[in-house]
N, C-alpha and C positions, 0 to 999 in steps of 0.2 A: 851762326856761328856752332864748331863745333867746343867743345872744352873736355877736358880732359879727364875723366870719372872720377878720378880720387879727388877733386875740386868739391869740396860741400859744398851744399847749396845756400845754407846760412854766410859762407864765405864771399862766395861770386856777388849774393845781392849786396851786402851790404859795402862792398868793392863800388859795386857801379852805382849803386844809389847813392855813395860817396860822391861819385862825377857827377852825377846827373844832376844834383842838388850844388855843386858845388859853382866859386864864379869862376874858374879855367874855363869849361868847357863853354858856358856862356859868352865868356869877354871872346872867343873864337869865333860865334857866329851872329854876335854881334855885328859886324863887316859886310854879314851877309841879308842883314835886315831881321835878324830872329832878336825880340825882346826879350823874351821869358821861355820858358821850357815847365811842361807839366807833364808829370809823369804818374800811372798806375801801374798796378802787379796782376794783371788779370788773371796769370799762370804761374805757378812757383808747384814743380812735382819735381821727384828723384831724376826724370828724363829729360825735361824741357823744363827751361826758367824762361818768362817773356814778361818783355817790359811794354806798352802803348806809351808813346810820348809825344807830346802836342808840340808842334812849334810854333810858335804864337808869334804872327808879323804885326807891322802896324795897320790901323784900321777895323780890327775885329777880324782880321782873318789869321786862320790857324794851317797846320799843315799837319797831319796825321801818319806818322812812321812807325817803325815797332824794332825789339832789340831784343832774339830770340836767341837760346844757347840751345844747345843739344850734347846728349851726352848718346852718344852714338856707339854700334859695336867698331871696334878697332880694327877690323880687319879690312876695312872698305879703301879702293886703290884713293889716290887724289894724287892732283895734276898741278902742274903749278906756273905759273906767268903773270903775265903786266896788263893791268888792265885794259879795256880799248881806248885806244886816244880818245876820242869824241866823248868818252865817259868822263876821262879826266879833265879834260877844258870844259866841260861843263861846269864843274863841281871846282871847277880851280883847284887840283892836285897835282902836285909832282909825282911822275910814274914811282909805281911800289910793285913789291912780286908778292904772291900772294898763293895759300894752296886753295883748292877748289875741286870737287866734282866734275867729272867730264859728266856731258850732256846725259847719256845714257842709262850711267850709275843714276842721277838725280832722278830722272823719270823713275827707275827700282825702285828708288826710294818712296817718289810718292803716289806709285801705285801701293805699296805696303800700309803707305799712310793713311790712302783710302780704303783698302781692306782690314783694317782696325774696327774693330768692334768698338771701341772706344773714345772713338776720335771720330770726328765731323765736322770737317772745315772745308768750307767752299773752295778756299783759295789754294788747295789741292788739285781741283779741279781748273782752275784757270792756270796753273803753274805749269801742269801735264798738258793741256792744249797747247800753249805757249813751247813747249818742247817738241811739242808733235806736229805745229804747224808753221813755229817761227826758226826753229831751232833744225826742224827737218831728220826728230830724233825717228825711228822707221818700229812699230809695236814688234816686227822680226827681232831687231836689237837688242828689244827690251825682256821678250820672252825669255832667255834663258838666265835672266839675274831674278827672275821673282818663279814662285812655285805656282803651278795651273790654276790653284785654288785662288791664292792672292790676286789671279787675274781677273777670276768671276765673281770675287766677293767684292773689288774694285768696281766692278762693270754694276753691279747691285748699287751699292752705294753713290754710285754717280746718278744713276735714274731719282734717285733718292732728293736730291738739292734741288729746291725752287730757286724762283727768282728770287722770291725775297731773300732768303737764304743770302743770294749772290749779292745782291744791294747792301747788306746788312754785312756782308763781311770780306767784301772785294772791293766794290765800287769807290766807296771812301777813300783807297788808297792808288787809283788811279789816276795818271793823267786828264784833263777837263775833257778831251775830246774822247777818249777812252770809255770814260767814266758816261759820259752823256750817250756813246755807242750802247753799251751794258743797258742804260735804264730799260731801255726795250726790250720788253721779255720775248720778242722773238728772235731777240742778238742772244740773246742770254741760251733759249732754247736751241738755237742751230750751235752752239758751242758745246753744250752738255752734249746732244746727242751725236755730233760730231766725232766728240770723244768715245762713248762708248761704244758707236759702231767699229772706229778706227783697233779699240782694244778686243771687241768681241771677233773681229778678222780674224785673230790669231788663238784663238780659245781652240784646245782642241775640241 
């Protein structure tokens, strides 16, 4: 989620941790089988604030998720719409409107993240693969929104990711069937190479 740059990190952190530790949120989740919440704050910087949250169910089962806020530059165009009906039904939610970045803008942001020398997140690779192969964004559509050197740097970063990176950073957050698929090193290698080749095809 994006947050306005003027919202101070400490203000946001205090507010969110009050919610996570409060009884109102837990009370809303109990009907869905959640017994308690546990959270950690692995990243709190001026640009990104992240919480890892474990939803603990009965029988020793826990579901990992995360909440992340980013302070992005303000000139990114946003669209608005209502989430897919199947998604709303699955989570028993009423329809609501939300702002979001379209697929091309999201892919461009993922490439910029991959190009950053200070970031090493295998989930950027997974997200980009999803945008390319499931949402069907084309590299040619993305190219005008990123600098050529960013495309090259992203490809270099992609080729550095290992199966160990992927199983540690991405697989725990995937549905069971998809997680089982990507525990196979060959499946990960195909994903990584597919994305690298797709981006290489549009490099000058």
